[in-house]
N, CA, C and O atoms as a DFTB+ gen file, in Angstrom:
268 C
 N C O
     1  1      18.691      15.708      18.483
     2  2      17.922      14.814      19.325
     3  2      18.716      13.526      19.520
     4  3      19.379      13.047      18.600
     5  1      18.642      12.981      20.712
     6  2      19.362      11.751      20.994
     7  2      18.697      10.581      20.291
     8  3      17.490      10.591      20.048
     9  1      19.493       9.578      19.969
    10  2      18.971       8.430      19.242
    11  2      17.961       7.638      20.048
    12  3      17.021       7.087      19.474
    13  1      18.125       7.564      21.357
    14  2      17.227       6.737      22.157
    15  2      15.906       7.432      22.476
    16  3      15.012       6.804      23.043
    17  1      15.760       8.688      22.134
    18  2      14.495       9.373      22.345
    19  2      13.580       9.111      21.146
    20  3      13.977       9.255      19.990
    21  1      12.361       8.726      21.459
    22  2      11.382       8.483      20.389
    23  2      10.652       9.776      20.080
    24  3      10.323      10.555      20.975
    25  1      10.403       9.989      18.794
    26  2       9.608      11.142      18.413
    27  2       8.154      10.840      18.728
    28  3       7.641       9.766      18.411
    29  1       7.510      11.793      19.347
    30  2       6.115      11.626      19.730
    31  2       5.219      12.141      18.608
    32  3       5.407      13.250      18.109
    33  1       4.244      11.323      18.219
    34  2       3.298      11.748      17.195
    35  2       2.316      12.735      17.801
    36  3       1.913      12.580      18.954
    37  1       1.928      13.742      17.041
    38  2       0.929      14.673      17.562
    39  2      -0.413      13.964      17.756
    40  3      -0.744      13.022      17.036
    41  1      -1.166      14.430      18.730
    42  2      -2.476      13.850      19.017
    43  2      -3.420      14.104      17.848
    44  3      -3.428      15.192      17.271
    45  1      -4.213      13.095      17.505
    46  2      -5.155      13.214      16.393
    47  2      -6.331      14.086      16.845
    48  3      -6.934      13.817      17.884
    49  1      -6.655      15.110      16.086
    50  2      -7.729      16.027      16.444
    51  2      -9.056      15.640      15.824
    52  3     -10.111      15.887      16.410
    53  1      -9.018      15.032      14.634
    54  2     -10.245      14.676      13.928
    55  2      -9.997      13.444      13.066
    56  3      -8.868      13.164      12.660
    57  1     -11.060      12.726      12.802
    58  2     -11.009      11.475      12.038
    59  2     -11.889      11.590      10.800
    60  3     -12.978      12.163      10.855
    61  1     -11.417      11.050       9.695
    62  2     -12.278      10.848       8.537
    63  2     -13.171       9.657       8.842
    64  3     -12.832       8.837       9.695
    65  1     -14.297       9.548       8.165
    66  2     -15.186       8.405       8.388
    67  2     -14.426       7.101       8.179
    68  3     -14.578       6.158       8.956
    69  1     -13.615       7.048       7.138
    70  2     -12.867       5.829       6.832
    71  2     -11.914       5.459       7.972
    72  3     -11.777       4.286       8.318
    73  1     -11.259       6.468       8.551
    74  2     -10.325       6.224       9.646
    75  2     -11.047       5.766      10.907
    76  3     -10.590       4.855      11.596
    77  1     -12.175       6.402      11.204
    78  2     -12.950       6.018      12.385
    79  2     -13.471       4.591      12.237
    80  3     -13.479       3.822      13.198
    81  1     -13.905       4.247      11.031
    82  2     -14.404       2.898      10.779
    83  2     -13.286       1.873      10.959
    84  3     -13.480       0.845      11.608
    85  1     -12.138       2.147      10.395
    86  2     -11.015       1.223      10.501
    87  2     -10.547       1.080      11.950
    88  3     -10.211      -0.016      12.399
    89  1     -10.530       2.186      12.664
    90  2     -10.050       2.187      14.040
    91  2     -10.984       1.440      14.987
    92  3     -10.524       0.814      15.943
    93  1     -12.286       1.498      14.733
    94  2     -13.264       0.883      15.633
    95  2     -13.736      -0.491      15.171
    96  3     -14.305      -1.248      15.957
    97  1     -13.504      -0.818      13.901
    98  2     -13.999      -2.085      13.370
    99  2     -15.443      -2.014      12.904
   100  3     -16.039      -3.034      12.557
   101  1     -16.004      -0.816      12.894
   102  2     -17.370      -0.620      12.397
   103  2     -17.301      -0.194      10.936
   104  3     -16.243       0.210      10.453
   105  1     -18.414      -0.284      10.242
   106  2     -18.395       0.020       8.808
   107  2     -18.537       1.525       8.543
   108  3     -19.046       2.278       9.373
   109  1     -18.072       1.932       7.364
   110  2     -18.220       3.321       6.932
   111  2     -19.708       3.664       6.821
   112  3     -20.128       4.761       7.189
   113  1     -20.492       2.725       6.316
   114  2     -21.933       2.945       6.178
   115  2     -22.611       3.171       7.518
   116  3     -23.514       4.000       7.631
   117  1     -22.176       2.435       8.530
   118  2     -22.739       2.613       9.871
   119  2     -22.435       4.014      10.390
   120  3     -23.303       4.664      10.972
   121  1     -21.203       4.478      10.180
   122  2     -20.853       5.830      10.610
   123  2     -21.676       6.863       9.861
   124  3     -22.152       7.826      10.463
   125  1     -21.853       6.681       8.563
   126  2     -22.677       7.636       7.794
   127  2     -24.112       7.657       8.331
   128  3     -24.734       8.717       8.414
   129  1     -24.630       6.484       8.695
   130  2     -25.992       6.361       9.207
   131  2     -26.145       7.093      10.541
   132  3     -27.105       7.844      10.717
   133  1     -25.227       6.893      11.479
   134  2     -25.372       7.530      12.795
   135  2     -25.095       9.031      12.735
   136  3     -25.633       9.794      13.537
   137  1     -24.263       9.456      11.795
   138  2     -24.041      10.893      11.603
   139  2     -25.317      11.529      11.041
   140  3     -25.743      12.583      11.513
   141  1     -25.922      10.900      10.046
   142  2     -27.160      11.422       9.448
   143  2     -28.297      11.459      10.466
   144  3     -29.147      12.348      10.417
   145  1     -28.314      10.496      11.388
   146  2     -29.354      10.435      12.412
   147  2     -29.096      11.408      13.561
   148  3     -29.945      11.579      14.436
   149  1     -27.924      12.045      13.556
   150  2     -27.592      12.995      14.607
   151  2     -27.058      12.350      15.879
   152  3     -26.934      13.014      16.908
   153  1     -26.743      11.062      15.815
   154  2     -26.226      10.359      16.988
   155  2     -24.747      10.657      17.231
   156  3     -24.266      10.542      18.358
   157  1     -24.032      11.035      16.186
   158  2     -22.617      11.369      16.281
   159  2     -22.399      12.674      15.529
   160  3     -22.793      12.805      14.370
   161  1     -21.771      13.635      16.193
   162  2     -21.515      14.925      15.567
   163  2     -20.383      14.802      14.549
   164  3     -19.406      14.086      14.767
   165  1     -20.534      15.507      13.448
   166  2     -19.501      15.547      12.416
   167  2     -19.617      16.885      11.699
   168  3     -20.643      17.561      11.772
   169  1     -18.557      17.248      11.013
   170  2     -18.556      18.504      10.270
   171  2     -17.918      18.284       8.903
   172  3     -17.142      17.347       8.715
   173  1     -18.242      19.134       7.973
   174  2     -17.653      19.055       6.641
   175  2     -16.492      20.021       6.521
   176  3     -16.542      21.144       7.023
   177  1     -15.466      19.573       5.861
   178  2     -14.335      20.420       5.484
   179  2     -14.139      20.160       4.000
   180  3     -13.463      19.210       3.608
   181  1     -14.731      21.006       3.189
   182  2     -14.736      20.752       1.747
   183  2     -15.599      19.523       1.475
   184  3     -16.774      19.485       1.840
   185  1     -15.012      18.534       0.838
   186  2     -15.757      17.302       0.529
   187  2     -15.614      16.245       1.616
   188  3     -16.271      15.205       1.573
   189  1     -14.762      16.515       2.577
   190  2     -14.493      15.533       3.631
   191  2     -15.429      15.726       4.819
   192  3     -15.802      16.847       5.166
   193  1     -15.793      14.615       5.425
   194  2     -16.571      14.637       6.658
   195  2     -15.606      14.293       7.784
   196  3     -14.956      13.248       7.764
   197  1     -15.521      15.187       8.769
   198  2     -14.608      15.006       9.890
   199  2     -15.369      14.789      11.186
   200  3     -16.377      15.447      11.446
   201  1     -14.885      13.872      11.986
   202  2     -15.434      13.605      13.308
   203  2     -14.368      14.025      14.309
   204  3     -13.261      13.487      14.299
   205  1     -14.691      14.976      15.168
   206  2     -13.718      15.406      16.172
   207  2     -13.402      14.247      17.108
   208  3     -14.283      13.458      17.451
   209  1     -12.153      14.152      17.514
   210  2     -11.712      13.063      18.376
   211  2     -12.550      12.984      19.648
   212  3     -12.971      11.896      20.042
   213  1     -12.794      14.108      20.285
   214  2     -13.587      14.123      21.517
   215  2     -15.005      13.619      21.305
   216  3     -15.549      12.915      22.156
   217  1     -15.614      13.978      20.162
   218  2     -16.975      13.514      19.861
   219  2     -17.008      12.009      19.629
   220  3     -17.942      11.331      20.057
   221  1     -15.985      11.488      18.949
   222  2     -15.927      10.046      18.712
   223  2     -15.755       9.302      20.031
   224  3     -16.437       8.307      20.277
   225  1     -14.854       9.777      20.875
   226  2     -14.625       9.131      22.175
   227  2     -15.863       9.197      23.061
   228  3     -16.194       8.224      23.739
   229  1     -16.544      10.326      23.060
   230  2     -17.766      10.485      23.850
   231  2     -18.846       9.515      23.369
   232  3     -19.516       8.879      24.182
   233  1     -19.012       9.403      22.067
   234  2     -20.006       8.504      21.499
   235  2     -19.678       7.046      21.849
   236  3     -20.567       6.273      22.206
   237  1     -18.407       6.683      21.745
   238  2     -17.997       5.327      22.076
   239  2     -18.245       5.007      23.543
   240  3     -18.691       3.907      23.870
   241  1     -17.964       5.946      24.420
   242  2     -18.185       5.722      25.854
   243  2     -19.667       5.597      26.193
   244  3     -20.029       4.928      27.160
   245  1     -20.524       6.239      25.401
   246  2     -21.957       6.200      25.656
   247  2     -22.621       4.903      25.182
   248  3     -23.760       4.618      25.550
   249  1     -21.908       4.118      24.364
   250  2     -22.482       2.860      23.889
   251  2     -22.681       1.907      25.056
   252  3     -21.863       1.851      25.974
   253  1     -23.756       1.172      25.011
   254  2     -24.005       0.180      26.059
   255  2     -23.064      -0.980      25.881
   256  3     -22.846      -1.455      24.766
   257  1     -22.513      -1.430      26.970
   258  2     -21.596      -2.566      26.919
   259  2     -22.362      -3.869      27.041
   260  3     -23.313      -3.985      27.814
   261  1     -21.924      -4.850      26.257
   262  2     -22.491      -6.176      26.383
   263  2     -21.706      -6.931      27.450
   264  3     -20.475      -6.922      27.447
   265  1     -22.419      -7.580      28.358
   266  2     -21.725      -8.320      29.427
   267  2     -21.918      -9.796      29.265
   268  3     -21.409     -10.576      30.069
């Protein structure tokens, strides 16, 4: 590979609650609350709770914007 070519990171498919919280600036507790309420889809993989990237983006887009 040439030196001036940057390696592209693979697209993120799923987020841990901690990662989603850090990325959005919202708390881990808030994410746990909205997942438990069924407002945001999530799945378990062993002991981890995963939020699919598409579900997180869809939920974020559905939030009402403050003007």
